[in-house]
N, C-alpha and C positions, 0 to 999 in steps of 0.2 A: 418879441414873442417867440420867434423861431429859436433863439438861443435858449429860452426857457424849456422848450420841448426837447431840444438837443440834450441839455443838461439832465432833464428828467429821464430821458431814455437811457443815457449813459449810467446814471446812478442806479436806476432800476435794473439795468443789465448787469453791471459789475456786482451789485449786491445780491443778485439772485442765484439760486443753485444751478440754473441752466448755464450761465456763463462759466461758473467755476468748473462744472463737470466737463463741458466742451473744451475749455481751456486745458485742463489736465490731460484729457484724451489727445488733444492736438499736440501738446507738448511731448507726450510719450511717443506718439506715432512719428512725428517729424524727427525727433532726436534719434529714434530707433532706425528710421529709414536712412538718415544721413550716416549713422554709424555703420549700418549694413553696406551702404554704397561705398564708404571708405574702405571697408574690408575687401569688397569685390575689386575696387581699384588697386589696392595693394597686391591682391592675388594676380591681377592682370599684369601689373608692373613686374612682378617676379617671373611670370611666364615670359614676358617680353625680353627681359635680361637674359634668361636661360636660353631662349630660342635664338637670340642674336649670337651668343657664344657658341652654341652648337652648330649654327650655320657657318660661322667662320672656320670652325674645326673641320666641318665636312668639306668646305671648299679647299682647305689646305691639303686634304688627303685625296683630292680628285686624281692626281697623278700627272695630268697635262693641262696646260692653259686652254687648249682647244675644248676640253671638257667643260670649261666655264660656260661656253655657249650651248653645248649639247645638254648637259645636266641642269645647268642654271643655278640660280641662287634663290634663297627663300626671303621674300620681302615681308616684313611684319608691320602691322599697323600699331603705332604706339598709342596706349590708352590715353584718353583725355581726362583731365582732372575734373571737368564739369560733369562727367558721368557719375560722380559721387551723388549728385542731386537728381539727375535725369538719366536713366539707363536707356530709354528709347529702344532702338533696334541694335544697340551695341553688342548684346549677347547673341543676337540672331545672325548677324553678318559675320562671315569668316574673318579671322584675324590675320591670315597670311595667304600668300600665293607664291607659286614657283614661277620665276621669271627666266625665260630662256629664248631660244630662237623661234619657238612655236608661237603662232598667233593667239592661241587660246589662253585665257587667264581664268583659272578656277579658284575661287575663294574657299578656304577651308579653315579648320581649327576654330570654329565658333564655340562659344561657351556652352550653348545648348547641345552642340554636336559632340563635344568632349564629355559632357555629363548631362544626359537627357533628363535627369531628375529635376533640374532647374526649369526645364520647359513645362513640366507637369504642374509645379506650384507657382511659376512666375517669379517676378522679382519685385521687391518693395522699393519704391523711390518717392521723392517728394511730389512729383506730378500725380502719381497714383493716389497718394494720401489726399491731395487737394481735390482732384477731379471726382473721386468716388466717395470719400468719407466727409471731407469738410464742406463739399457742396450741399450735402444733406444737412449739415449744421447751419449753413446759410439759410436754407429753407426753414429749418427749425426756429430760427430767430425771427422770421417774418411772416410765416404762413397764417398766424393769428394776430398780426399786428393791429388790424382794424376789426376784423370779424370777432376776434376775442374780446376787444374793448366793447363792442356792441353787446355781446352775450353777457358781459359783466355789468352792463349798464353805465359804465364810466364814460363811454363815448358821447352819449346823449347829454350827460351832465357837463362835460367839457365844452361841447358846442353850444350849449344853452347859455353860456356865460359870454356871449358876444365874441367868441374866439373864431377867427377865420379858419376855413378848412385848409387853405393853402399852407399857412404856417404850421399847422398840425402835421400834415403829411410830409412836408419838407423836413421839419425838425425830427420827426420819427425816423425818416429815412437816413438822415445824416448821423443821428445818434446811433442807430443800429449798425451803420457801416463802420463807425469808429470802433464799436465793440468788436465787430467782425475782424477789423484790421489788427486789433490787439491779439486775437486768437491765432492769427497767422504770423504776424511779424515778430512777436516776442519769442515764440518757440523757434522760429527760423534763425533769429539772432543768437539764441542760446546754442543751437546746433553749430553755427559758424564759430562761436567762441570755443566750443568743445574741440572742433577740428584744429583751431589755431593754438590753443593753450595746452591741450592734452596730447595731441598728435603732431604738433609742429608743422601743420600745413600752412603754407603761405600762398597767397593769391596775387597774381600779377595785376597790373592796372587794367588790362583787357578783360581778365576774368572778373574783376570787381564790377566793371560796367555790366558784364553779362549777368552777374548775380543780382544786381539792382533791377535790371530788365526782367529777370526771371521772377523776382518777388512782385514786381509791378503787374506782370501778366497774370500771375496766380491770383492776386487780389482782384484784378479786373474780372476774372472769371467768377470768383465768389460774389462779387458785387452784382453781376448779372443774375445769379440765382437768388440773391437777396431781394432784388427788385422784382423778380418773377414771383416770389412769395408775397411781396406787397401787392402786386397786381391781382393775384388770385384771392388774396384776403379782401381787397376792395371790391372784387367782383362777386363774391359769394357772401351770404349772410350766416353761413355756418363754418366754423373752424375745421370741422371734420371734412366737409366738402372741399374746402380750400386746400387742405393737406392732400387729399386724393388727387386733385387736379395738379398740384405741384409734383407729386410723385409720378404721375403719368408723364408729364413733360420731362422730368428728370430721366426716366427710363428711355424715352425717345432720344434724348440728347446723348446719353452715355452709351447706350447699347444698340439702339435700332438704326438711327440715321447713319452712323459711320459704316455699319455693315451693309445697309441698303446702297450706300454710295459706292462701295467697292463692287457690289454685284452689278449696279447700273453702269459703272465705268467699264466693266468687262464686256458689256453689250455695246456701249458707245465707241470704245477704243479697244477692240479686241487685239490681243497679242498672242503670238504662237507660244505654245508651251515649251519649256526647256527640253522635254523629251523629244519633241519634233526637231528642235535645233540640233540636239545630240545625234539624232538619227541621220540628219543631213551631213553632219560632220563625219559620222562613221562612213557614209558613202564616199565622202571626199578622201578619207584615209584608204579606202579600197582602191580608189583611183590612184592614190599616191604609190601604193605598192605595185600597181600595174605599170605606172610610169617609171618607177625605180628599176624594174626588171628590164624594160626596153632600153633605158639609158645605160645600165651596166653593160649590156651586150654591145651597144654602140660604142661606148667609151673604151671598152676593153679592146675592141678591134682597132681603135686608134692608138692605144697605148702599147700593145704587145707587138713586138717585132718578130715573133716566131721562135725566139730563143728560149729554151726551157729554163735557163738560169734567170731570166727576167720575168718569168710567168707570174710569180707571186707579187713582185713590185707593180707590174702592170695591172693586176687584178685589184690591188689595194688602191692605186690611184684612180682607177675606174670607179670603184665602189665609193670613194670619198667624193669624187665629182658628181656622181649620180645622186648620192644622198643630198648634197648641197642644192643641186638644181631641182630635184623633186620636192624638197622641203620648201624652197622658195615658191615653186609653182602652187603647192597646196596652200601656203600662207596667203598667196595672192587671191585664191578662191575663197579661203575661209574667212578672211578679214571682213569682206562685205556682208557675209552671213551673220557674223557676230555683231557688227555695227547695226544692221537692220533690226536684230533682236533687241539690242539695247535701246534703240530709238523707240521701238514699239513699247518697251517697258516704261520708258520715260513718259511717253504720251499717256499710257494707262495710269501711271502714278499722278500725273498732272490733272487728269480728268477726275480721278477719285478724290483728290484733295479739293478740287473746286466744288464738287458736289457735297463733300463731307463738311464744308465750311458752313453749311446751314446749321450745324450743331456747334454750340460754344465749346463743348468738350473737344471736338476735333480741332478747333482753332487753338485752344491752349496746348493741345498735344503737339501740333505742328510747330507752334512758336517755341515752346520749351525745348523740344527736340533740336530745333535749329540753333538755339542759344547754347546748347550743350554739345553740339557736333554729333548728336546721336539720332538725328531725324531719319526719315525714310530715304533721303537722298545720299545717305552715308555710303551705300554700296557703289553708286555711280561715281562719287568723289574718289573712292578707293580705286576703282578701275581706271579712272582718268590718270590718277597719280601713278598707278602701276605702268600704264602705257608710256608715260613720259620717262619713268625710271628705266624701263626696258631699253630705250634708245641709249640712255647714259651708260647702262650696264654693258650692253653689247659693244659700245665704243671702248669701254674699259677693257673688255675681254680681247678685242682686236689689238689694242695697244700692248697688252701683256704678251699676246702671241707674237707680235712683231719684235718686241724687245727680247724675247726669250725663245729663239728658234730651236734650241736644244731641248726645250720642255713643251713643245707645241704640237705633239702628235694628236691624233684623234681619239685618244683614250685607249680602251681595250681594242686591239687590232687582231683581225683574223687573216692570216696569209695562207694561200693554197699553192702548193708547189707539186711537182711531180717527183716521185721517189725514183730510186735507181731501177726498180722493177717496172716503172712506167705508170704505176697507179697514183692517184691523188694523195697528197699528204697535207694535213691542215696543222698550222702552227698558231697558237694563241699567245699574244704578247700583252702582258699587263704592266703598264708604266708604274714606276715606283717613286716618281719625283714628289718632293714636298714643295707646295706652292706658297708664294709670298702674297698674301691678300690683305695686308694691314691697311693698305690704301683703298680698300673697297669703298665705292661711293655709298653714302648713307641714304637709305630710302626715307622719305618724309611725305606725309599727307599734305595735300593742298590745304591752305588755311585762308581765313578772311578776318579782317579787323572787326571789332565789336560794332563799329559804325556801319559797316556793310551789312552785318547781321541784323542790326536794328532796322535798317531799310528793308531787309528781306522779310522780317516779321511784322512790319508795319501794317500790311493788309489784315493779318489776324488780330492785331490790337484794335484796328479800326472796326472790324466786325464786332468785337466784344464791346467797344464803346457805343456803336450804333444800337446793339441789342440792349445795353444798359439804358440808354436814353429812351429807346422805344418802350421798354417795360415801365420806366418811370413815368413817361407821358401817359401810358395807358392806365397806370395806377392812379395818377393825378386826376385824369378825366373820370375814371370810375368812382373815385372817392367824392369828387364834386357832386356827382349824381347819386351818391350812396344814401339809402334810407336808413337812418339811425334808429328807427323805431323797432 
């Protein structure tokens, strides 16, 4: 009996205009979003290659190897191929940072920062298509599954023929979910074939697993809204009322709960603003210049023997020692400040995510972002990778300085001597050495296997599964008690 209702639901669904229209719309939107994502990915890859080449050229022309530590290098975040499907916060987070002796790491060159027009209109990706548009299609498939049958009078006829209510609602649910799966999976597969056949994109085994998980999470999300529609349809006697209830819950899930969660997290886990942190860092820099002045005077007294001929050398040595010690002292004070800020931001993010998971939309956003490496924790992963790379890079610079003493000055130097007339004379020396940096250590983001990612997104999948089971159970109970008259 259940198979009969499943078959009937599939035949009626595939043969009706509702399926054809929603399928064509889904096909156009998913293929368009994947094509757009591919173009953005290609644009990011071109920027990455150009930025790497320009960075090497800039390092080559620094003049001295000591300037590698002072000026630093530009570390770029390589685009991830999964961003073709899920943009997440990829365009919001900076793509690069300057790595040098200073403790602070500032992310810059975000896509929205380079071209603000993208922030105005946003970006189109598969997650957006499914969470905003196809979730409405899921409700459209089920909001009148029972109440519509009652209004047409067919429900009373079916149940009057000794047909159990349980086989009816189970068959209707399974048949509708199969139709919904076709609307998602077929366009998704066509989009993948487009990438592989037309653009020559090949996916690794790890990325293939992520794509399977991505499609599974997206379908689980649509299944939740489909069962929500079934529940509302079994709860009300009017299709119109059922649709209004579905629309109300959809708005709560998509727009209201995630924003309330962020505001509530700000109250439960308050974090200092970046302006306050920058103000405290500015105060530390003022202390740095005060320390620098004292150290220069002290070291100069140690270095200078009173001979006018050695005045300039003594000042230069004192200046270099003072700069190095003052910077180390400031970094020692600045690092705890930055670490405290980042800990507070992580706590804020964790609280917001925990509260937002009451919404299935938030769950699918978190899960798909993590699968594509474009989730809200991208910034923290980038910063952690930068800190590890800074140690490697500074060791590299020290090694270069030790091996090339003839090219290891402090960059542009200012020497002060006394002229024949007794007045001060300032000489500026600009080094002209060409540096060899072909063996520069490559920066890379920390990564994780698809298995580790699957474990990380398991809570979101579990929440979606629980919500699906809950709505199915509520729909089942409501239909058992449903008045077909």
